[in-house]
C-alpha positions in Angstrom: 22.8 -90.4 -56.0 25.6 -88.5 -54.3 28.1 -91.0 -52.6 29.3 -90.8 -49.3 32.9 -90.4 -50.2 31.9 -87.2 -51.6 30.7 -86.0 -48.2 33.1 -83.6 -46.8 34.1 -85.1 -42.9 32.8 -83.6 -39.9 34.8 -81.2 -38.0 36.2 -81.6 -35.1 35.9 -79.4 -32.2 39.5 -77.4 -31.6 40.0 -75.5 -28.5 41.4 -71.8 -29.0 43.6 -71.3 -26.3 43.8 -67.7 -25.0 40.6 -67.0 -25.6 38.8 -65.4 -22.3 36.5 -68.4 -21.9 32.5 -67.9 -21.2 31.4 -66.9 -16.9 29.3 -70.5 -17.4 31.7 -72.1 -19.1 33.0 -74.9 -16.8 36.6 -73.4 -17.7 35.9 -70.4 -16.4 38.0 -69.6 -13.0 36.1 -69.5 -9.4 36.4 -66.4 -7.6 38.5 -66.7 -4.5 36.5 -67.0 -1.2 36.9 -63.4 0.7 39.0 -63.0 3.5 36.7 -61.8 6.4 39.3 -60.0 9.6 37.8 -60.5 12.7 38.0 -57.3 15.3 39.7 -58.2 18.3 37.1 -57.2 21.0 36.5 -54.3 22.6 38.3 -53.7 26.0 35.8 -52.0 28.6 36.1 -48.4 28.9 37.0 -46.6 31.8 34.5 -45.1 34.6 35.4 -42.1 34.3 34.4 -41.7 30.3 31.1 -43.5 30.7 28.6 -40.8 30.2 26.7 -39.2 33.1 23.5 -41.4 34.2 20.2 -39.7 32.4 17.9 -37.5 34.7 15.0 -39.2 36.4 11.8 -38.8 33.9 9.9 -35.6 34.5 6.3 -36.4 36.8 3.2 -36.0 34.0 1.1 -33.8 35.4 -2.9 -34.6 34.5 -5.5 -31.6 35.0 -7.7 -32.1 37.2 -12.0 -31.6 36.9 -11.5 -27.8 39.2 -8.6 -26.9 36.8 -9.8 -24.3 34.2 -9.3 -22.7 31.3 -9.9 -19.4 29.6 -12.0 -19.1 26.9 -10.1 -18.9 23.3 -9.6 -15.1 22.7 -9.9 -14.0 18.7 -6.3 -12.4 17.1 -7.6 -9.7 16.2 -5.4 -6.2 14.8 -7.4 -3.0 15.7 -7.1 0.1 13.8 -6.4 3.5 15.3 -8.9 5.3 15.8 -9.0 8.2 12.5 -9.2 12.1 13.3 -12.4 13.3 11.8 -12.4 15.8 9.0 -13.4 19.6 10.1 -14.8 21.9 7.5 -12.6 24.4 7.8 -10.3 22.1 6.4 -11.7 22.5 2.3 -12.4 24.9 0.7 -15.8 27.5 0.8 -16.6 26.3 -2.1 -17.1 22.7 -1.1 -16.9 22.7 2.3 -20.7 23.8 2.3 -22.6 21.0 -0.2 -20.0 18.3 1.7 -21.3 19.0 4.9 -24.8 19.0 3.7 -24.7 15.9 1.8 -23.1 14.7 5.7 -26.0 16.2 7.1 -28.8 14.8 5.4 -27.0 11.1 4.8 -25.7 11.0 8.4 -22.3 9.7 7.2 -18.8 11.2 7.8 -17.5 14.1 6.2 -15.1 12.6 4.7 -16.7 10.4 2.2 -18.4 14.2 0.3 -15.8 15.7 0.8 -13.4 13.4 -1.3 -16.6 12.9 -4.0 -16.8 16.7 -4.1 -13.0 17.0 -5.0 -12.9 14.0 -7.5 -15.7 15.5 -9.0 -14.1 18.4 -9.3 -11.1 16.9 -10.3 -12.7 15.4 -13.3 -14.4 17.9 -14.7 -11.2 20.5 -14.3 -8.9 17.4 -15.7 -6.4 18.8 -18.7 -7.6 21.9 -18.4 -6.2 23.5 -16.4 -2.3 23.3 -15.2 -0.1 23.3 -11.9 3.4 25.1 -12.4 4.9 24.0 -8.9 7.9 26.3 -9.9 7.9 30.1 -10.2 10.5 30.6 -13.1 10.8 27.0 -14.4 7.9 26.7 -16.3 8.7 23.4 -18.1 7.3 21.0 -15.1 3.7 21.4 -15.3 1.2 19.0 -13.1 -2.5 18.0 -14.5 -5.0 18.2 -11.6 -6.3 15.1 -12.4 -7.0 12.6 -8.7 -7.7 8.9 -8.4 -9.9 8.4 -4.8 -11.6 5.6 -3.6 -14.1 5.1 -0.8 -13.1 2.9 2.0 -16.7 1.4 3.7 -18.6 -1.7 4.5 -21.6 -2.3 2.3 -24.7 -0.4 3.1 -23.1 3.3 4.0 -24.7 5.0 1.2 -21.8 5.2 -0.8 -23.9 5.4 -4.5 -26.1 8.4 -3.0 -23.2 10.0 -2.1 -21.5 9.8 -5.6 -25.4 10.7 -7.2 -25.8 13.6 -4.9 -22.2 14.9 -5.8 -21.6 13.9 -9.5 -25.1 15.5 -10.7 -23.9 18.8 -11.9 -21.7 17.4 -14.1 -24.1 14.8 -15.3 -26.4 17.7 -16.2 -23.6 18.8 -18.1 -23.2 16.0 -19.6 -26.7 15.4 -20.9 -26.2 19.1 -22.3 -23.3 17.8 -24.2 -25.7 15.0 -25.3 -28.1 16.8 -27.1 -25.8 19.7 -28.6 -24.4 16.0 -30.2 -27.5 15.2 -31.6 -28.3 18.1 -33.0 -25.0 18.0 -34.9 -25.9 14.8 -36.1 -28.8 16.0 -37.3 -27.3 18.6 -39.2 -24.5 16.6 -40.1 -26.8 14.1 -41.8 -28.9 16.3 -44.1 -25.7 17.9 -45.7 -25.2 14.7 -47.1 -22.4 13.5 -44.8 -19.7 15.3 -47.2 -17.7 16.7 -44.1 -15.8 14.8 -41.4 -18.6 13.3 -38.9 -18.6 15.6 -35.4 -16.6 14.6 -32.3 -18.7 13.0 -29.4 -17.8 15.1 -26.3 -17.9 13.5 -23.4 -17.1 14.1 -19.7 -18.0 11.1 -17.8 -17.5 7.1 -18.1 -18.6 3.8 -16.1 -17.9 0.4 -17.9 -15.6 0.8 -20.7 -13.2 -1.4 -22.7 -9.6 0.6 -22.6 -9.2 0.3 -26.4 -12.7 2.7 -26.2 -11.6 4.2 -23.4 -8.9 5.4 -26.0 -11.1 5.9 -29.1 -13.0 8.6 -26.3 -9.6 10.5 -25.0 -8.6 11.0 -29.0 -11.8 12.6 -29.4 -11.6 14.6 -25.6 -8.2 15.0 -24.9 -9.1 17.6 -21.7 -9.2 14.3 -20.2 -12.8 12.2 -18.8 -14.3 11.3 -15.2 -14.2 7.3 -14.8 -16.7 6.5 -12.0 -15.9 2.5 -10.9 -18.9 0.9 -8.2 -16.1 -1.7 -7.4 -12.7 -0.7 -7.2 -11.2 -4.5 -6.2 -12.9 -5.9 -9.0 -11.7 -3.7 -11.6 -7.6 -4.4 -10.3 -8.3 -7.7 -10.4 -9.4 -7.6 -14.2 -5.6 -6.2 -14.4 -3.8 -8.7 -12.7 -4.8 -11.5 -14.9 -2.5 -12.4 -17.6 -2.5 -11.3 -20.3 -3.7 -7.5 -19.3 -0.2 -5.8 -19.2 -1.0 -3.3 -21.9 -4.2 -2.3 -20.1 -2.8 -1.7 -16.8 0.1 0.4 -18.7 -2.7 2.1 -20.9 -4.3 3.5 -17.1 -0.8 3.7 -15.5 -0.2 6.2 -18.5 -3.7 8.1 -18.3 -2.9 8.7 -14.3 0.3 11.0 -15.4 -2.3 13.5 -17.3 0.6 14.8 -19.9 1.7 11.8 -22.3 0.4 10.8 -25.2 -0.3 7.4 -26.5 -0.6 5.7 -30.1 -1.8 2.6 -30.5 -1.7 0.0 -34.4 -3.9 -2.8 -34.8 -4.4 -5.2 -38.2 -8.5 -4.7 -38.0 -8.7 -1.2 -36.4 -5.7 0.6 -37.6 -4.1 3.5 -36.3 -5.4 5.2 -32.9 -3.6 8.3 -31.4 -4.6 10.2 -28.8 -2.7 13.7 -28.0 -2.9 13.0 -24.1 -4.8 10.9 -22.1 -5.9 11.9 -18.7 -8.4 10.1 -16.4 -10.0 11.5 -12.8 -11.0 8.1 -11.2 -13.6 7.4 -8.1 -14.6 3.9 -7.1 -16.3 2.3 -3.8 -14.4 -0.4 -1.6 -15.1 -2.5 0.6 -12.6 -3.4 3.5 -12.5 -6.8 3.3 -12.2 -7.4 -0.5 -9.1 -4.0 0.0 -7.6 -6.7 2.8 -7.5 -9.4 0.8 -6.5 -8.1 -2.5 -3.6 -6.4 -0.6 -3.1 -9.6 0.8 -2.8 -11.5 -2.2 -5.6 -14.3 -1.4 -7.0 -14.5 -4.6 -4.1 -16.3 -5.9 -2.8 -13.5 -7.7 0.2 -11.6 -5.7 0.6 -7.7 -4.9 2.0 -5.7 -8.1 4.8 -3.1 -7.5 4.4 -0.8 -10.1 2.6 2.0 -7.6 -1.1 1.0 -9.6 -2.8 1.0 -6.2 -0.9 4.0 -4.4 -2.1 6.3 -7.2 -5.0 6.5 -5.8 -3.8 9.1 -3.8 -7.3 10.7 -2.1 -9.1 7.3 -0.6 -10.4 7.4 2.8 -11.4 5.1 5.6 -13.0 6.8 8.1 -15.2 6.1 11.0 -18.6 6.2 11.9 -20.5 7.1 15.2 -22.8 5.3 16.7 -24.1 8.5 17.7 -25.8 8.9 14.6 -30.0 9.1 13.5 -30.8 7.3 10.7 -30.7 9.2 6.8 -34.4 8.6 6.6 -35.1 10.3 10.1 -32.9 13.9 8.3 -35.4 15.0 5.7 -35.0 18.5 4.6 -34.6 20.3 0.7 -30.5 19.6 -0.2 -28.9 22.6 -0.6 -29.1 23.4 -4.9 -27.1 26.8 -3.8 -24.3 25.1 -2.5 -24.4 22.6 -5.1 -24.4 24.7 -8.1 -21.7 27.1 -6.8 
């Protein structure tokens, strides 16, 4: 048992002088009350320095029942009239068939004229070239073209395209039959030689990778026919489609090559990528696309400006219904 004498004595609190007391300690000094200076009263300003009196309030005019207001008029931007296209402005080989289609379908001459010119450009492409200078033959231009119809819905865009592209589609059918015969002979020979290439002229719905593959087998170029232009343009404006857009820009030139390397598909190379394009578009959709109303701003790479042969003609009210003009097409002019 421990004795009381062995326990340590209790500790006595000894304050340490020079140590800052705690804020809540009774030894902490209290802050002195702030001294507030009372400003002297201001002297009244002289009458000359007083602001001028406010004018009386304007009277409020309440329209009576007899007051009449004009009816609101919608804000419109009227378009200027379009000069008519005359047959004499077309080559003789195209004017006759363009006039025939215009009269039979009762449409402006601009539409069949553009279809005829674009069909001819799609048939030629790189099969001919233009030298703008006489002596400098290093500058060559490929006569491929991009064009569009700008008309409302129901104005015979599809019948016009079907009629003017009929000779080219007939050539395409002959190429398909020839390819079938060559594939049959190739298979009968045991497929020991290289697979025959398929010659093409027209495409409608095609991815740009497949289009590149077709151009590798058809370096002379292809004719791309679209039903709706704004859908095609909106597809190219989506994020991640920059490579596809650049490919079509290169196809417009007609003189450039293109090579793509992929892990799965391997290497695809075309010595020349050339494309002629014909499409239809409605005015409202084209305006919305150019104004960026779909949330996608218009690109400034000149893609839409490459549709050089684009027409938006005026439609006459004196024309008859297309069904009332029933006559045999001018096949001689179409096959000329």
